[in-house]
C-alpha positions, 0 to 999 in steps of 0.5 A: 916645026921639025927638025930635018936630018941635016939639022939634027946630024949637026947637033949631033955632030956638034955633041959629039965635038964636045963630048969627045974633046971633056972625054980627051982632057980627062983621059977618058979616051980609047988610044989613038981615037979620033974624032971622025972615029968618036962621032960615026960611033954615036951617029943613029943609023937614020942620019948617017946619010947625012955626015961627012968629014965635010960637013964634021969640019964645017961644024968643028971650026964653027964651034972653034971659031965661037969659042976663040972670040 
Protein backbone atom coordinates (compact mmCIF):
# COMPACT_ATOMS: atom_id res chain seq x y z
CA UNK A 1 0.00 0.00 0.00
CA UNK A 2 1.33 3.41 -0.96
CA UNK A 3 1.15 6.38 1.39
CA UNK A 4 -0.95 9.34 0.34
CA UNK A 5 0.70 12.75 0.08
CA UNK A 6 -1.05 13.77 3.31
CA UNK A 7 0.36 10.74 5.13
CA UNK A 8 3.81 11.52 3.75
CA UNK A 9 3.43 15.14 4.91
CA UNK A 10 2.52 14.00 8.43
CA UNK A 11 5.54 11.70 8.56
CA UNK A 12 7.86 14.47 7.37
CA UNK A 13 6.38 16.97 9.85
CA UNK A 14 6.82 14.50 12.71
CA UNK A 15 10.41 13.87 11.71
CA UNK A 16 10.99 17.61 11.31
CA UNK A 17 9.71 18.29 14.83
CA UNK A 18 12.12 15.69 16.21
CA UNK A 19 15.13 17.02 14.31
CA UNK A 20 14.24 20.62 15.19
CA UNK A 21 14.05 19.69 18.88
CA UNK A 22 17.41 17.93 18.77
CA UNK A 23 19.10 20.85 16.99
CA UNK A 24 17.49 23.27 19.43
CA UNK A 25 18.81 21.34 22.45
CA UNK A 26 22.30 21.28 20.94
CA UNK A 27 22.19 24.98 20.03
CA UNK A 28 22.75 24.14 16.36
CA UNK A 29 19.88 26.14 14.86
CA UNK A 30 20.39 29.49 13.19
CA UNK A 31 19.18 32.27 15.45
CA UNK A 32 15.43 33.00 15.39
CA UNK A 33 14.56 29.90 13.33
CA UNK A 34 11.01 28.83 14.11
CA UNK A 35 9.78 25.27 13.96
CA UNK A 36 7.48 26.27 11.09
CA UNK A 37 10.35 27.70 9.05
CA UNK A 38 12.47 24.62 9.73
CA UNK A 39 9.70 22.24 8.66
CA UNK A 40 8.89 24.21 5.52
CA UNK A 41 12.54 23.99 4.45
CA UNK A 42 12.54 20.17 4.60
CA UNK A 43 9.21 19.56 2.82
CA UNK A 44 9.67 18.29 -0.76
CA UNK A 45 7.96 20.42 -3.41
CA UNK A 46 5.56 17.65 -4.42
CA UNK A 47 4.18 17.49 -0.84
CA UNK A 48 4.16 21.22 -0.07
CA UNK A 49 0.50 21.70 -1.03
CA UNK A 50 -0.49 19.39 1.85
CA UNK A 51 1.26 21.52 4.48
CA UNK A 52 -0.33 24.29 6.50
CA UNK A 53 0.10 25.70 10.00
CA UNK A 54 -2.95 23.82 11.31
CA UNK A 55 -1.52 20.46 10.22
CA UNK A 56 1.86 21.28 11.78
CA UNK A 57 0.10 22.30 15.01
CA UNK A 58 -2.01 19.13 15.01
CA UNK A 59 1.01 16.86 14.52
CA UNK A 60 2.99 18.81 17.15
CA UNK A 61 0.14 18.47 19.67
CA UNK A 62 -0.13 14.73 19.01
CA UNK A 63 3.63 14.14 19.25
CA UNK A 64 3.87 16.22 22.43
CA UNK A 65 1.00 14.42 24.13
CA UNK A 66 2.25 11.00 23.06
CA UNK A 67 5.66 11.66 24.62
CA UNK A 68 4.29 13.11 27.83
CA UNK A 69 2.13 10.11 28.72
